C-alpha positions as CSV (number, residue, x, y, z in Angstrom):
1,M,-30.9,29.7,18.1
2,A,-33.5,28.3,20.5
3,G,-34.0,25.5,18.4
4,L,-30.3,24.3,18.1
5,Q,-29.6,20.8,19.5
6,P,-26.5,18.8,19.7
7,V,-25.3,16.6,16.8
8,R,-27.0,13.1,17.1
9,G,-24.8,10.7,19.1
10,T,-23.1,13.6,21.0
11,Q,-24.0,15.0,24.4
12,D,-23.3,17.9,26.6
13,L,-21.5,17.0,29.9
14,L,-23.4,19.2,32.5
15,P,-21.6,19.7,36.0
16,D,-23.3,16.6,37.5
17,A,-22.4,14.3,34.4
18,H,-19.2,15.8,34.2
19,R,-18.3,15.0,37.8
20,R,-18.9,11.5,37.2
21,H,-16.8,11.1,34.3
22,R,-13.9,12.9,36.2
23,A,-14.4,10.4,38.9
24,V,-13.7,7.6,36.5
25,I,-10.8,9.3,35.1
26,E,-9.2,10.4,38.4
27,T,-9.3,7.1,39.9
28,A,-7.9,5.2,37.0
29,R,-5.2,7.8,36.8
30,G,-4.3,7.5,40.1
31,I,-4.1,3.7,40.1
32,A,-2.3,3.5,36.8
33,A,0.3,5.8,38.3
34,R,0.8,3.3,41.0
35,Y,1.3,0.6,38.6
36,G,4.2,2.9,37.1
37,Y,2.1,4.0,34.1
38,Q,2.9,7.5,32.9
39,E,0.1,9.6,31.2
40,I,0.4,10.7,27.7
41,A,-1.9,12.8,25.2
42,T,-2.1,12.2,21.5
43,P,-3.9,14.7,18.9
44,I,-7.5,14.1,18.6
45,F,-7.1,14.0,14.8
46,E,-4.2,12.2,12.8
47,F,-3.6,11.3,9.0
48,T,-5.9,8.7,8.0
49,E,-3.1,6.3,7.4
50,V,-2.2,5.9,11.0
51,F,-5.8,4.2,11.8
52,A,-6.3,2.7,8.2
53,R,-3.0,0.9,7.9
54,P,-3.1,-1.2,11.1
55,I,-7.1,-1.3,11.3
56,G,-7.4,-2.3,7.6
57,V,-9.5,-0.7,4.9
58,S,-11.6,-3.6,4.9
59,S,-12.7,-3.5,8.4
60,D,-16.0,-1.9,9.7
61,I,-14.1,0.6,11.6
62,V,-12.4,2.1,8.5
63,S,-15.3,1.4,6.0
64,K,-18.2,2.4,7.9
65,E,-17.4,4.1,11.2
66,M,-14.5,6.6,10.9
67,Y,-14.9,10.4,10.7
68,T,-12.5,10.9,7.7
69,F,-12.1,14.4,5.6
70,K,-9.9,16.2,3.9
71,D,-8.5,19.5,5.4
72,R,-7.9,22.9,3.5
73,G,-4.3,21.6,2.7
74,E,-6.1,18.6,1.1
75,E,-4.4,16.2,3.4
76,E,-6.7,13.3,4.7
77,I,-7.6,13.4,8.0
78,T,-9.5,11.3,10.6
79,L,-10.7,11.9,13.9
80,R,-9.4,9.4,16.4
81,P,-11.7,6.1,16.6
82,E,-9.3,4.4,19.2
83,Y,-6.2,5.0,21.1
84,T,-3.7,2.4,20.4
85,A,-2.6,3.3,16.9
86,G,-2.2,6.9,17.8
87,I,0.0,6.1,20.9
88,V,2.2,3.7,18.7
89,R,2.6,6.5,16.1
90,A,3.5,9.0,18.9
91,I,6.3,6.2,20.3
92,L,7.5,6.0,16.6
93,S,7.5,10.0,15.7
94,N,9.3,10.7,18.9
95,G,12.0,7.9,18.8
96,L,10.9,6.1,22.0
97,T,11.7,2.7,20.9
98,Q,14.9,3.2,22.4
99,S,13.4,3.6,25.7
100,L,11.3,0.5,26.2
101,P,9.7,-0.9,28.1
102,L,7.0,2.1,28.2
103,K,3.8,2.0,30.2
104,L,1.5,4.7,29.2
105,F,-2.2,5.9,30.4
106,A,-4.3,8.0,28.3
107,S,-7.9,9.5,28.4
108,G,-9.9,11.3,25.9
109,P,-12.5,11.6,23.3
110,M,-12.9,9.1,20.5
111,F,-15.2,9.3,17.1
112,R,-17.0,6.7,15.5
113,Y,-20.0,7.0,13.2
114,E,-22.3,4.3,14.6
115,R,-25.9,3.9,15.8
116,P,-26.2,5.8,19.1
117,Q,-27.7,3.7,22.1
118,K,-27.3,3.6,26.0
119,G,-23.9,4.0,26.9
120,R,-22.7,4.4,23.3
121,F,-22.1,7.8,21.5
122,R,-20.5,9.0,18.4
123,Q,-18.4,11.1,20.3
124,F,-17.4,9.1,23.5
125,H,-14.5,8.9,25.9
126,Q,-12.3,6.3,26.9
127,I,-9.5,5.3,29.3
128,D,-6.7,3.5,27.8
129,V,-3.7,1.7,29.0
130,E,-0.6,0.5,26.9
131,L,2.2,-1.6,27.7
132,I,4.8,-1.7,25.0
133,G,8.0,-3.7,24.8
134,V,7.2,-6.6,27.3
135,A,6.9,-10.0,25.5
136,Q,6.3,-12.0,28.8
137,P,3.0,-13.2,30.1
138,L,3.5,-11.4,33.1
139,G,3.0,-8.3,31.2
140,D,-0.8,-9.6,30.1
141,V,-1.1,-10.4,33.8
142,E,-0.2,-7.1,35.2
143,A,-2.3,-5.1,32.5
144,I,-5.4,-7.3,33.3
145,A,-4.8,-6.8,37.2
146,L,-4.5,-2.8,36.7
147,G,-7.9,-2.9,34.9
148,A,-9.5,-5.2,37.8
149,E,-7.8,-3.0,40.4
150,I,-9.5,0.3,38.5
151,L,-12.9,-1.4,38.4
152,D,-12.5,-2.6,41.9
153,A,-11.9,1.0,43.0
154,L,-14.7,2.3,41.1
155,G,-17.1,-0.4,42.8
156,I,-18.0,-2.2,39.6
157,L,-15.6,-5.2,39.6
158,K,-18.1,-7.5,41.6
159,R,-20.6,-6.9,38.9
160,T,-18.6,-7.8,36.0
161,V,-17.2,-11.3,34.6
162,L,-13.6,-11.3,33.3
163,E,-13.7,-13.4,29.9
164,L,-10.5,-14.6,28.8
165,N,-9.4,-16.3,25.4
166,T,-6.0,-17.0,23.6
167,L,-5.5,-16.1,19.9
168,G,-2.3,-18.0,19.8
169,D,0.9,-17.0,18.0
170,T,1.3,-16.6,14.1
171,A,1.5,-20.3,13.4
172,S,-1.8,-21.1,15.5
173,R,-3.8,-18.3,13.9
174,A,-2.7,-19.5,10.4
175,A,-3.8,-23.0,11.1
176,Y,-7.0,-22.1,12.9
177,R,-7.9,-19.6,10.0
178,A,-7.5,-22.5,7.4
179,A,-9.9,-24.7,9.5
180,L,-12.4,-21.9,10.0
181,V,-12.4,-21.0,6.0
182,S,-13.0,-24.7,5.4
183,Y,-15.9,-25.0,7.8
184,Y,-17.7,-21.7,6.8
185,D,-17.3,-22.5,3.1
186,G,-19.7,-25.2,3.9
187,H,-22.2,-23.0,5.6
188,K,-22.2,-20.0,3.1
189,G,-26.0,-20.4,2.8
190,S,-26.5,-19.8,6.3
191,L,-24.1,-17.0,6.9
192,S,-25.2,-13.3,7.0
193,E,-24.1,-10.6,4.6
194,D,-21.5,-9.2,6.9
195,S,-20.1,-12.6,7.8
196,L,-19.7,-13.6,4.2
197,R,-17.6,-10.5,3.6
198,R,-15.7,-11.3,6.6
199,L,-14.9,-14.7,5.5
200,E,-12.7,-13.2,2.6
201,V,-10.8,-10.9,4.7
202,N,-11.0,-11.8,8.5
203,P,-13.0,-15.0,9.3
204,L,-12.1,-14.9,13.0
205,R,-14.6,-12.1,13.3
206,I,-17.5,-14.2,12.2
207,L,-16.9,-16.0,15.6
208,D,-18.2,-12.7,17.4
209,S,-21.2,-12.0,15.1
210,K,-24.3,-11.2,16.8
211,D,-26.6,-12.4,14.0
212,E,-28.8,-15.2,15.1
213,G,-27.9,-17.3,12.0
214,D,-24.3,-16.9,12.3
215,K,-24.4,-18.1,16.0
216,R,-26.0,-21.1,15.0
217,V,-23.3,-21.8,12.4
218,N,-20.7,-20.7,15.1
219,A,-22.0,-23.3,17.6
220,E,-20.6,-26.1,15.6
221,A,-17.4,-24.3,14.3
222,P,-13.9,-25.7,15.2
223,A,-12.4,-24.7,18.5
224,F,-9.1,-22.8,18.5
225,E,-7.4,-24.5,21.4
226,A,-7.0,-27.8,18.9
227,Y,-4.8,-25.6,16.7
228,L,-2.5,-23.9,19.4
229,T,1.1,-24.7,19.1
230,Q,2.8,-25.8,22.1
231,E,4.4,-22.4,22.7
232,A,1.1,-20.5,22.3
233,H,-0.5,-23.2,24.9
234,D,2.2,-22.7,27.3
235,F,2.1,-18.9,27.1
236,F,-1.8,-18.9,27.7
237,A,-1.1,-21.4,30.7
238,K,1.2,-19.0,32.2
239,V,-1.3,-15.9,31.9
240,R,-4.0,-18.1,33.6
241,G,-1.4,-19.1,36.6
242,G,-0.6,-15.5,37.1
243,L,-4.2,-14.5,37.4
244,D,-4.9,-17.2,39.8
245,A,-2.2,-16.4,41.8
246,L,-3.6,-12.6,42.3
247,G,-7.0,-14.1,42.7
248,I,-8.5,-12.6,39.7
249,A,-11.3,-14.9,38.6
250,Y,-12.2,-15.5,34.8
251,Q,-14.1,-17.5,32.7
252,L,-12.8,-18.9,29.3
253,N,-14.6,-17.7,26.3
254,P,-13.5,-19.5,23.2
255,R,-15.7,-17.1,20.9
256,L,-13.9,-13.9,22.1
257,V,-11.7,-12.7,19.3
258,R,-10.0,-9.7,17.9
259,G,-10.1,-10.1,14.1
260,L,-7.1,-7.8,13.3
261,D,-4.0,-10.0,12.3
262,Y,-1.7,-8.0,14.5
263,Y,-3.7,-9.3,17.7
264,C,-2.0,-12.4,19.2
265,H,-2.4,-14.5,22.6
266,T,-4.2,-13.0,25.4
267,A,-7.7,-11.4,24.4
268,F,-10.0,-10.3,27.3
269,E,-12.9,-8.6,28.5
270,F,-14.7,-7.4,31.8
271,V,-18.4,-7.6,30.9
272,T,-21.7,-7.1,32.9
273,T,-25.2,-7.4,32.5
274,D,-26.1,-4.1,34.2
275,L,-26.2,-2.2,30.8
276,G,-28.4,-4.4,28.9
277,A,-26.9,-5.7,25.4
278,Q,-23.8,-3.4,25.8
279,G,-22.1,-5.3,28.2
280,T,-18.2,-4.7,27.7
281,V,-17.0,-2.2,30.3
282,L,-13.3,-2.7,29.6
283,G,-11.4,-4.7,27.2
284,G,-8.3,-5.5,25.4
285,G,-5.6,-7.9,24.0
286,R,-1.8,-8.4,23.0
287,Y,-0.9,-6.8,19.8
288,D,2.8,-7.9,19.0
289,G,2.5,-7.1,15.4
290,L,1.1,-3.6,15.5
291,M,4.5,-1.9,15.7
292,G,5.7,-3.5,12.6
293,I,2.7,-2.9,10.7
294,M,3.2,0.9,11.1
295,G,6.6,0.8,10.1
296,G,8.7,0.4,13.2
297,P,10.6,-2.2,14.6
298,E,8.7,-5.5,15.6
299,T,8.0,-4.7,19.2
300,P,5.7,-6.7,21.6
301,G,2.5,-4.8,23.2
302,I,-0.4,-5.2,25.2
303,G,-3.2,-3.0,26.0
304,W,-7.1,-2.1,26.9
305,A,-9.5,0.5,26.7
306,A,-12.6,1.3,28.7
307,G,-15.5,3.4,27.9
308,I,-16.0,6.2,30.3
309,E,-19.7,6.6,29.5
310,R,-20.5,3.0,30.5
311,L,-18.1,3.0,33.5
312,A,-20.1,6.5,34.7
313,L,-23.4,5.1,34.3
314,L,-22.3,2.1,36.8
315,I,-20.5,4.1,39.6
316,D,-22.0,5.3,42.7
317,E,-22.9,9.1,42.7
318,P,-19.4,11.0,43.4
319,A,-19.2,13.4,46.2
320,G,-20.6,16.7,45.2
321,P,-18.4,19.8,45.1
322,Q,-17.3,21.5,48.3
323,R,-20.0,23.6,49.8
324,P,-19.2,27.3,49.3
325,I,-19.2,30.3,51.8
326,V,-21.4,32.9,50.1
327,I,-20.4,36.4,50.6
328,V,-23.4,38.8,50.6
329,P,-22.2,42.4,50.4
330,L,-24.8,45.2,50.9
331,G,-24.0,48.7,49.5
332,E,-20.9,49.8,47.6
333,A,-18.6,49.5,50.6
334,G,-19.7,45.8,51.0
335,E,-18.9,45.1,47.2
336,A,-15.6,46.5,47.5
337,A,-14.8,44.6,50.7
338,G,-16.4,41.3,49.5
339,L,-14.2,41.2,46.4
340,T,-10.9,41.4,48.4
341,I,-12.2,38.9,51.3
342,A,-13.5,36.3,48.8
343,Q,-10.1,36.5,46.9
344,S,-8.3,36.1,50.2
345,L,-10.6,33.3,51.3
346,R,-10.2,31.5,47.8
347,R,-6.4,31.6,48.3
348,A,-6.8,30.2,51.9
349,G,-8.6,27.1,50.2
350,F,-12.2,27.9,50.6
351,S,-15.0,27.7,48.3
352,V,-16.6,31.2,47.9
353,D,-19.4,32.4,45.8
354,L,-19.5,36.4,45.7
355,G,-23.2,37.3,45.3
356,Y,-23.4,40.2,42.4
357,S,-26.6,41.9,42.7
358,G,-30.1,41.8,44.5
359,N,-31.2,42.5,48.1
360,L,-30.5,40.3,51.1
361,S,-33.4,37.9,50.5
362,R,-32.6,37.5,46.9
363,R,-29.1,36.9,47.8
364,M,-30.0,34.4,50.5
365,K,-32.3,32.4,48.4
366,R,-29.3,32.0,45.8
367,A,-27.1,30.9,48.9
368,D,-29.8,28.3,49.6
369,K,-30.0,27.2,45.6
370,L,-25.9,26.7,46.2
371,N,-26.5,24.6,49.4
372,A,-23.8,27.0,50.9
373,R,-22.3,26.3,54.4
374,A,-22.5,30.0,55.5
375,A,-22.9,33.3,54.5
376,I,-20.8,36.2,55.3
377,I,-23.0,39.5,55.6
378,L,-20.9,42.7,54.8
379,G,-23.1,45.8,55.3
380,D,-21.9,49.5,55.9
381,N,-22.7,49.1,59.8
382,E,-20.4,45.9,60.0
383,L,-17.6,47.6,58.1
384,A,-17.8,50.6,60.1
385,R,-16.9,48.3,63.3
386,Q,-14.6,46.0,61.1
387,V,-16.7,43.0,61.7
388,A,-19.0,40.7,59.4
389,T,-22.1,38.9,60.4
390,L,-21.3,35.3,59.9
391,R,-24.6,32.8,59.2
392,D,-24.0,29.2,60.0
393,F,-26.8,27.5,57.4
394,D,-26.7,24.3,59.3
395,S,-26.8,25.2,62.6
396,G,-28.7,28.5,62.2
397,E,-26.4,30.3,64.4
398,Q,-25.6,34.0,63.5
399,V,-22.6,35.8,65.1
400,E,-20.5,38.8,64.5
401,V,-17.0,38.1,63.8
402,P,-14.0,40.6,63.4
403,L,-12.9,40.6,59.9
404,S,-9.3,39.8,61.1
405,E,-10.5,36.6,62.7
406,L,-12.9,35.6,59.8
407,E,-10.3,33.0,58.2
408,A,-9.9,31.3,61.3
409,R,-13.3,31.3,62.4
410,L,-14.3,29.4,59.0
411,A,-11.8,26.9,59.1
412,P,-14.4,24.2,60.2
413,F,-16.3,25.0,57.2
414,R,-13.4,24.4,54.8
């Protein structure tokens, strides 16, 4: 058993790391609630079709990264690789399309089989926001503003840049796709194997390639802006105007894409250089076509997700746990009294650690290891007089306190 290790790409969240994760989630949850978002939780695994249908069997996520298996009932199941499709499935399954608009917040683990690296794991965690049923540019602005507010509260916003692009409407993307295919057809000899495959299924993804040869080809690729319809141009102008009105700075990035067909209009990412190559800490976009692809009514939507592991690497150290009051019982009578006193103090809001064994010296060493605020020593002599010895570890003061006054005397230590 001593040689057992976690599966590659997973990690144990020990108390210090878990405290950082919890700080990210609780900060995001609180701010999302102020924006009117309600929390939702979906299953960690779904029928594979929930992800394969909208994402597309030819995508890297489906073909290379999803954890898919057959369960004992021969049903094909997939561990959740992202939140949006599962949340849309939940809306359809529960008949919530009659309750639009919906503002939903979620957090939890995702699973993708990819090469682990700094801030990226095969089991990783995300916070996620989805705004369903709002077609107006105002929805895009509010979703981005919520992301910026969360990053600011975490102390990260000033270390990021918001990159912004438009993917246009259906007519814009059709015209641009045709232009890209025509351009790339003349440069096939310079494209990577992955990009040649993408040329057949989703050529917009080539723009996002990290391959150096692809980057050189992309430098001369036609610009999307030239193929935008007037409606798409006006929509993007309103998004930018809303961000300007809120004082949210951004940079235009015409190479920022979402390759799936149901994405449209706004695409955005908050990126940082503080994590090396893995610079995106929060990203999303508008996906007006997703609900229809999944068998529901055509319904607009916009959302984003942020990796908790990456955010946790960037935040300041959160406040530690409340310093405990340590109860040190000596003898059987002390142990009996300590048990009831500990329970009473916990119910009164104190953090209490009850020593289980060892002499006074050993128990005091444990108190020091716990960074205890104070110790309550309960020996036969004290209990005979209905008092406890209270030791203040910060001041070094040690006094006797009547048991009936213990809670009041400890109040400053809460």
